[in-house]
TILO-710118 format. One line per field, with one value per residue: residue in one letter; x, y, z of N, C-alpha, C, CB in turn; residue number from 1. Coordinates in nm, 2 decimals. Glycine has a CB too. Layout:
// residues N
residuo = [A | ...] $
n_c1 = [X | ...] $
n_c2 = [Y | ...] $
n_c3 = [Z | ...] $
ca_c1 = [X | ...] $
ca_c2 = [Y | ...] $
ca_c3 = [Z | ...] $
c_c1 = [X | ...] $
c_c2 = [Y | ...] $
c_c3 = [Z | ...] $
cb_c1 = [X | ...] $
cb_c2 = [Y | ...] $
cb_c3 = [Z | ...] $
num = [NUM | ...] $
END
This chain:
// residues 104
residuo = [X | X | X | X | X | X | X | X | X | X | X | X | X | X | X | X | X | X | X | X | X | X | X | X | X | X | X | X | X | X | X | X | X | X | X | X | X | X | X | X | X | X | X | X | X | X | X | X | X | X | X | X | X | X | X | X | X | X | X | X | X | X | X | X | X | X | X | X | X | X | X | X | X | X | X | X | X | X | X | X | X | X | X | X | X | X | X | X | X | X | X | X | X | X | X | X | X | X | X | X | X | X | X | X] $
n_c1 = [4.88 | 5.16 | 5.21 | 5.35 | 5.41 | 5.60 | 5.62 | 5.42 | 5.48 | 5.43 | 5.46 | 5.67 | 5.79 | 6.10 | 6.31 | 6.65 | 7.00 | 7.24 | 7.48 | 7.80 | 7.89 | 8.06 | 8.20 | 8.06 | 7.79 | 7.57 | 7.37 | 7.40 | 7.59 | 7.55 | 7.37 | 7.07 | 7.05 | 6.81 | 6.59 | 6.72 | 6.76 | 6.91 | 6.88 | 6.94 | 7.03 | 6.87 | 7.01 | 6.93 | 6.82 | 6.75 | 6.85 | 7.12 | 7.19 | 7.19 | 7.44 | 7.58 | 7.51 | 7.61 | 7.65 | 7.47 | 7.15 | 6.84 | 6.51 | 6.36 | 6.17 | 6.02 | 6.00 | 5.99 | 6.17 | 6.29 | 6.62 | 6.77 | 6.93 | 6.79 | 6.82 | 6.70 | 6.58 | 6.56 | 6.39 | 6.44 | 6.22 | 6.22 | 6.37 | 6.45 | 6.68 | 6.79 | 6.89 | 7.15 | 7.12 | 7.22 | 7.11 | 7.08 | 7.35 | 7.43 | 7.26 | 7.32 | 7.59 | 7.88 | 7.91 | 7.76 | 7.74 | 7.69 | 7.42 | 7.21 | 7.28 | 7.21 | 7.34 | 7.46] $
n_c2 = [6.37 | 6.29 | 6.01 | 5.86 | 5.59 | 5.60 | 5.86 | 5.91 | 5.92 | 5.73 | 5.55 | 5.27 | 4.93 | 4.77 | 4.49 | 4.42 | 4.44 | 4.63 | 4.84 | 5.00 | 5.28 | 5.44 | 5.77 | 5.85 | 5.85 | 6.10 | 6.13 | 6.01 | 5.80 | 5.53 | 5.24 | 5.05 | 4.73 | 4.57 | 4.34 | 4.34 | 4.61 | 4.92 | 5.13 | 5.44 | 5.57 | 5.82 | 6.10 | 6.11 | 6.09 | 5.82 | 5.71 | 5.77 | 5.61 | 5.36 | 5.34 | 5.20 | 4.94 | 4.82 | 4.56 | 4.41 | 4.24 | 4.40 | 4.52 | 4.78 | 5.07 | 5.34 | 5.64 | 5.62 | 5.77 | 5.95 | 6.05 | 6.35 | 6.26 | 6.03 | 5.80 | 5.56 | 5.64 | 5.62 | 5.75 | 5.68 | 5.58 | 5.40 | 5.10 | 4.74 | 4.51 | 4.21 | 3.89 | 3.72 | 3.40 | 3.06 | 2.96 | 3.19 | 3.24 | 3.00 | 2.99 | 3.23 | 3.28 | 3.40 | 3.67 | 3.99 | 4.12 | 3.93 | 3.86 | 3.97 | 3.93 | 3.86 | 3.69 | 3.49] $
n_c3 = [-15.30 | -15.11 | -14.92 | -14.64 | -14.43 | -14.23 | -14.16 | -13.99 | -13.72 | -13.51 | -13.21 | -13.20 | -13.15 | -13.17 | -13.21 | -13.17 | -13.23 | -13.05 | -13.19 | -13.24 | -13.44 | -13.71 | -13.79 | -14.00 | -13.98 | -13.91 | -13.73 | -13.48 | -13.25 | -13.22 | -13.34 | -13.39 | -13.50 | -13.68 | -13.82 | -14.08 | -14.12 | -14.03 | -13.75 | -13.67 | -13.35 | -13.19 | -13.01 | -12.69 | -12.35 | -12.30 | -12.54 | -12.52 | -12.30 | -12.42 | -12.52 | -12.33 | -12.38 | -12.61 | -12.84 | -12.72 | -12.72 | -12.77 | -12.68 | -12.81 | -12.77 | -12.95 | -13.15 | -13.49 | -13.75 | -14.05 | -14.14 | -14.27 | -14.48 | -14.55 | -14.39 | -14.15 | -13.83 | -13.48 | -13.21 | -12.90 | -12.65 | -12.45 | -12.33 | -12.32 | -12.21 | -12.34 | -12.22 | -12.38 | -12.52 | -12.55 | -12.78 | -12.94 | -13.00 | -13.12 | -13.34 | -13.49 | -13.48 | -13.30 | -13.30 | -13.29 | -13.53 | -13.72 | -13.69 | -13.84 | -14.10 | -14.42 | -14.58 | -14.43] $
ca_c1 = [4.95 | 5.25 | 5.19 | 5.46 | 5.37 | 5.70 | 5.60 | 5.31 | 5.54 | 5.38 | 5.56 | 5.68 | 5.89 | 6.18 | 6.41 | 6.77 | 7.13 | 7.31 | 7.61 | 7.87 | 7.91 | 8.17 | 8.16 | 7.98 | 7.65 | 7.57 | 7.26 | 7.43 | 7.71 | 7.51 | 7.25 | 7.01 | 7.04 | 6.69 | 6.52 | 6.80 | 6.77 | 6.98 | 6.81 | 7.03 | 6.97 | 6.88 | 7.07 | 6.84 | 6.86 | 6.74 | 6.94 | 7.26 | 7.20 | 7.22 | 7.59 | 7.64 | 7.45 | 7.67 | 7.67 | 7.36 | 7.01 | 6.75 | 6.38 | 6.36 | 6.04 | 6.04 | 5.94 | 6.08 | 6.16 | 6.41 | 6.71 | 6.77 | 6.99 | 6.71 | 6.84 | 6.60 | 6.63 | 6.47 | 6.40 | 6.41 | 6.15 | 6.24 | 6.42 | 6.48 | 6.80 | 6.77 | 7.00 | 7.18 | 7.13 | 7.30 | 7.04 | 7.12 | 7.49 | 7.43 | 7.19 | 7.37 | 7.73 | 7.91 | 7.94 | 7.63 | 7.74 | 7.64 | 7.29 | 7.11 | 7.35 | 7.13 | 7.43 | 7.51] $
ca_c2 = [6.39 | 6.18 | 5.95 | 5.76 | 5.54 | 5.63 | 6.00 | 5.93 | 5.94 | 5.65 | 5.47 | 5.13 | 4.85 | 4.69 | 4.40 | 4.41 | 4.45 | 4.76 | 4.85 | 5.13 | 5.31 | 5.53 | 5.91 | 5.89 | 5.87 | 6.23 | 6.14 | 5.94 | 5.71 | 5.39 | 5.20 | 4.92 | 4.65 | 4.49 | 4.30 | 4.38 | 4.75 | 4.99 | 5.24 | 5.53 | 5.60 | 5.97 | 6.13 | 6.16 | 6.02 | 5.67 | 5.67 | 5.77 | 5.49 | 5.25 | 5.33 | 5.10 | 4.81 | 4.78 | 4.42 | 4.34 | 4.23 | 4.49 | 4.55 | 4.93 | 5.14 | 5.48 | 5.70 | 5.60 | 5.88 | 5.94 | 6.16 | 6.43 | 6.18 | 5.92 | 5.69 | 5.54 | 5.69 | 5.59 | 5.84 | 5.58 | 5.62 | 5.30 | 4.97 | 4.63 | 4.43 | 4.06 | 3.80 | 3.64 | 3.26 | 2.97 | 2.95 | 3.31 | 3.22 | 2.89 | 3.03 | 3.35 | 3.30 | 3.47 | 3.82 | 4.05 | 4.16 | 3.82 | 3.83 | 4.00 | 3.92 | 3.77 | 3.59 | 3.39] $
ca_c3 = [-15.17 | -15.08 | -14.78 | -14.60 | -14.29 | -14.13 | -14.13 | -13.90 | -13.59 | -13.41 | -13.13 | -13.23 | -13.08 | -13.25 | -13.14 | -13.25 | -13.16 | -13.04 | -13.25 | -13.25 | -13.58 | -13.74 | -13.79 | -14.12 | -13.94 | -13.84 | -13.63 | -13.36 | -13.24 | -13.22 | -13.42 | -13.36 | -13.62 | -13.66 | -13.94 | -14.20 | -14.12 | -13.92 | -13.70 | -13.59 | -13.23 | -13.16 | -12.88 | -12.58 | -12.23 | -12.32 | -12.65 | -12.47 | -12.21 | -12.50 | -12.54 | -12.24 | -12.42 | -12.74 | -12.85 | -12.66 | -12.79 | -12.69 | -12.73 | -12.80 | -12.81 | -12.98 | -13.27 | -13.61 | -13.85 | -14.14 | -14.13 | -14.40 | -14.59 | -14.58 | -14.30 | -14.05 | -13.70 | -13.37 | -13.09 | -12.80 | -12.53 | -12.35 | -12.39 | -12.23 | -12.25 | -12.34 | -12.20 | -12.49 | -12.48 | -12.64 | -12.91 | -13.02 | -13.04 | -13.22 | -13.47 | -13.56 | -13.46 | -13.17 | -13.32 | -13.32 | -13.67 | -13.80 | -13.66 | -13.95 | -14.23 | -14.50 | -14.65 | -14.34] $
c_c1 = [5.04 | 5.23 | 5.29 | 5.43 | 5.47 | 5.68 | 5.49 | 5.35 | 5.47 | 5.49 | 5.56 | 5.79 | 5.97 | 6.27 | 6.53 | 6.89 | 7.19 | 7.45 | 7.67 | 7.89 | 8.02 | 8.11 | 8.08 | 7.83 | 7.64 | 7.47 | 7.29 | 7.55 | 7.67 | 7.38 | 7.19 | 6.99 | 6.92 | 6.63 | 6.59 | 6.79 | 6.85 | 6.90 | 6.91 | 6.96 | 6.99 | 6.93 | 6.97 | 6.88 | 6.86 | 6.84 | 7.09 | 7.29 | 7.24 | 7.36 | 7.65 | 7.59 | 7.50 | 7.70 | 7.56 | 7.23 | 6.92 | 6.61 | 6.36 | 6.22 | 6.07 | 5.97 | 6.04 | 6.06 | 6.28 | 6.49 | 6.71 | 6.83 | 6.91 | 6.73 | 6.73 | 6.67 | 6.52 | 6.50 | 6.35 | 6.34 | 6.17 | 6.30 | 6.44 | 6.59 | 6.76 | 6.90 | 7.02 | 7.19 | 7.20 | 7.24 | 7.08 | 7.26 | 7.50 | 7.37 | 7.26 | 7.52 | 7.76 | 7.93 | 7.81 | 7.63 | 7.68 | 7.49 | 7.19 | 7.18 | 7.28 | 7.21 | 7.48 | 7.42] $
c_c2 = [6.27 | 6.14 | 5.85 | 5.72 | 5.59 | 5.78 | 6.02 | 5.94 | 5.86 | 5.58 | 5.33 | 5.06 | 4.77 | 4.60 | 4.39 | 4.42 | 4.58 | 4.76 | 4.99 | 5.15 | 5.42 | 5.67 | 5.94 | 5.90 | 5.99 | 6.22 | 6.07 | 5.85 | 5.57 | 5.37 | 5.08 | 4.85 | 4.55 | 4.46 | 4.36 | 4.53 | 4.80 | 5.11 | 5.32 | 5.57 | 5.75 | 5.99 | 6.19 | 6.08 | 5.87 | 5.63 | 5.67 | 5.66 | 5.37 | 5.23 | 5.22 | 4.96 | 4.77 | 4.64 | 4.34 | 4.34 | 4.31 | 4.49 | 4.70 | 4.98 | 5.28 | 5.52 | 5.68 | 5.72 | 5.86 | 6.07 | 6.24 | 6.35 | 6.05 | 5.80 | 5.68 | 5.58 | 5.65 | 5.69 | 5.75 | 5.64 | 5.52 | 5.18 | 4.87 | 4.55 | 4.28 | 3.99 | 3.72 | 3.49 | 3.18 | 2.96 | 3.07 | 3.28 | 3.11 | 2.92 | 3.13 | 3.37 | 3.39 | 3.61 | 3.88 | 4.09 | 4.05 | 3.80 | 3.86 | 4.01 | 3.82 | 3.66 | 3.48 | 3.27] $
c_c3 = [-15.14 | -14.94 | -14.75 | -14.45 | -14.19 | -14.08 | -14.02 | -13.75 | -13.48 | -13.34 | -13.17 | -13.14 | -13.18 | -13.16 | -13.23 | -13.16 | -13.17 | -13.10 | -13.25 | -13.40 | -13.59 | -13.75 | -13.91 | -14.09 | -13.85 | -13.72 | -13.50 | -13.36 | -13.24 | -13.30 | -13.36 | -13.49 | -13.60 | -13.80 | -14.07 | -14.22 | -14.01 | -13.88 | -13.62 | -13.47 | -13.20 | -13.02 | -12.79 | -12.46 | -12.25 | -12.43 | -12.60 | -12.37 | -12.29 | -12.54 | -12.45 | -12.28 | -12.56 | -12.73 | -12.79 | -12.74 | -12.70 | -12.76 | -12.71 | -12.85 | -12.84 | -13.11 | -13.38 | -13.70 | -13.95 | -14.12 | -14.27 | -14.51 | -14.61 | -14.49 | -14.20 | -13.91 | -13.60 | -13.25 | -12.97 | -12.68 | -12.41 | -12.41 | -12.28 | -12.29 | -12.24 | -12.30 | -12.33 | -12.45 | -12.58 | -12.77 | -13.00 | -13.08 | -13.14 | -13.35 | -13.55 | -13.55 | -13.34 | -13.18 | -13.36 | -13.47 | -13.76 | -13.79 | -13.77 | -14.08 | -14.32 | -14.57 | -14.56 | -14.32] $
cb_c1 = [4.85 | 5.40 | 5.04 | 5.60 | 5.36 | 5.84 | 5.57 | 5.22 | 5.53 | 5.28 | 5.54 | 5.70 | 5.83 | 6.27 | 6.35 | 6.77 | 7.23 | 7.31 | 7.61 | 8.00 | 7.78 | 8.24 | 8.29 | 8.01 | 7.59 | 7.54 | 7.14 | 7.31 | 7.79 | 7.48 | 7.28 | 6.87 | 7.17 | 6.59 | 6.38 | 6.74 | 6.62 | 7.13 | 6.69 | 7.07 | 7.03 | 6.74 | 7.20 | 6.69 | 6.77 | 6.60 | 6.92 | 7.28 | 7.08 | 7.13 | 7.65 | 7.59 | 7.30 | 7.80 | 7.80 | 7.32 | 6.97 | 6.80 | 6.26 | 6.47 | 5.93 | 6.19 | 5.90 | 6.05 | 6.17 | 6.36 | 6.86 | 6.85 | 7.13 | 6.73 | 6.98 | 6.56 | 6.66 | 6.47 | 6.31 | 6.54 | 6.01 | 6.11 | 6.55 | 6.35 | 6.93 | 6.72 | 6.98 | 7.31 | 6.98 | 7.33 | 6.89 | 7.12 | 7.58 | 7.37 | 7.05 | 7.30 | 7.79 | 8.02 | 8.05 | 7.61 | 7.87 | 7.71 | 7.25 | 7.05 | 7.50 | 7.05 | 7.55 | 7.54] $
cb_c2 = [6.42 | 6.22 | 5.90 | 5.82 | 5.39 | 5.62 | 6.08 | 5.81 | 6.09 | 5.54 | 5.50 | 5.10 | 4.76 | 4.77 | 4.26 | 4.52 | 4.34 | 4.82 | 4.79 | 5.13 | 5.36 | 5.50 | 5.99 | 5.78 | 5.74 | 6.34 | 6.08 | 5.87 | 5.75 | 5.35 | 5.18 | 4.94 | 4.57 | 4.56 | 4.36 | 4.31 | 4.81 | 5.03 | 5.20 | 5.66 | 5.52 | 6.03 | 6.22 | 6.15 | 6.06 | 5.63 | 5.77 | 5.91 | 5.47 | 5.26 | 5.46 | 5.13 | 4.82 | 4.87 | 4.38 | 4.40 | 4.08 | 4.63 | 4.47 | 5.00 | 5.13 | 5.50 | 5.85 | 5.47 | 6.02 | 5.93 | 6.12 | 6.56 | 6.15 | 5.88 | 5.70 | 5.39 | 5.84 | 5.44 | 5.97 | 5.50 | 5.65 | 5.26 | 5.00 | 4.55 | 4.47 | 4.01 | 3.71 | 3.68 | 3.21 | 2.84 | 2.94 | 3.43 | 3.20 | 2.76 | 3.07 | 3.47 | 3.37 | 3.40 | 3.84 | 4.17 | 4.20 | 3.69 | 3.90 | 4.14 | 3.88 | 3.85 | 3.66 | 3.45] $
cb_c3 = [-15.05 | -15.11 | -14.77 | -14.61 | -14.30 | -14.19 | -14.25 | -13.91 | -13.55 | -13.47 | -12.98 | -13.38 | -12.96 | -13.35 | -13.10 | -13.35 | -13.22 | -12.90 | -13.40 | -13.17 | -13.64 | -13.87 | -13.79 | -14.23 | -13.86 | -13.93 | -13.69 | -13.31 | -13.12 | -13.07 | -13.57 | -13.28 | -13.65 | -13.57 | -13.94 | -14.32 | -14.11 | -13.97 | -13.61 | -13.68 | -13.11 | -13.18 | -12.90 | -12.62 | -12.11 | -12.36 | -12.76 | -12.39 | -12.13 | -12.63 | -12.51 | -12.10 | -12.43 | -12.77 | -12.78 | -12.52 | -12.80 | -12.68 | -12.67 | -12.87 | -12.70 | -12.99 | -13.25 | -13.68 | -13.79 | -14.29 | -14.10 | -14.38 | -14.56 | -14.72 | -14.24 | -14.04 | -13.70 | -13.32 | -13.10 | -12.76 | -12.56 | -12.27 | -12.46 | -12.21 | -12.18 | -12.47 | -12.07 | -12.56 | -12.46 | -12.58 | -12.89 | -12.94 | -12.92 | -13.16 | -13.43 | -13.51 | -13.58 | -13.10 | -13.42 | -13.23 | -13.72 | -13.76 | -13.54 | -13.91 | -14.22 | -14.61 | -14.71 | -14.20] $
num = [1 | 2 | 3 | 4 | 5 | 6 | 7 | 8 | 9 | 10 | 11 | 12 | 13 | 14 | 15 | 16 | 17 | 18 | 19 | 20 | 21 | 22 | 23 | 24 | 25 | 26 | 27 | 28 | 29 | 30 | 31 | 32 | 33 | 34 | 35 | 36 | 37 | 38 | 39 | 40 | 41 | 42 | 43 | 44 | 45 | 46 | 47 | 48 | 49 | 50 | 51 | 52 | 53 | 54 | 55 | 56 | 57 | 58 | 59 | 60 | 61 | 62 | 63 | 64 | 65 | 66 | 67 | 68 | 69 | 70 | 71 | 72 | 73 | 74 | 75 | 76 | 77 | 78 | 79 | 80 | 81 | 82 | 83 | 84 | 85 | 86 | 87 | 88 | 89 | 90 | 91 | 92 | 93 | 94 | 95 | 96 | 97 | 98 | 99 | 100 | 101 | 102 | 103 | 104] $
END
């Protein structure tokens, strides 16, 4: 029997940056970039509210699953927005796209 921890549908919390994405992601218009992974945000009330937080650092709680094409997805049940401080900007650069780039 094949067992995958992600299939257990447990609620978890991730910390990352909200980013807008192109049309090639069918599961939503935004993602959370966390720990070198991208989590597609499932369209629901909380997920749709994250559209207003693009570029911000958030702590998001939700159920992680995989889309049909194998991408990670989060069904957000709640989130908290972090104030970006000077340490974030000094450590990672001033663009959220740099924050989880392993080459920087």
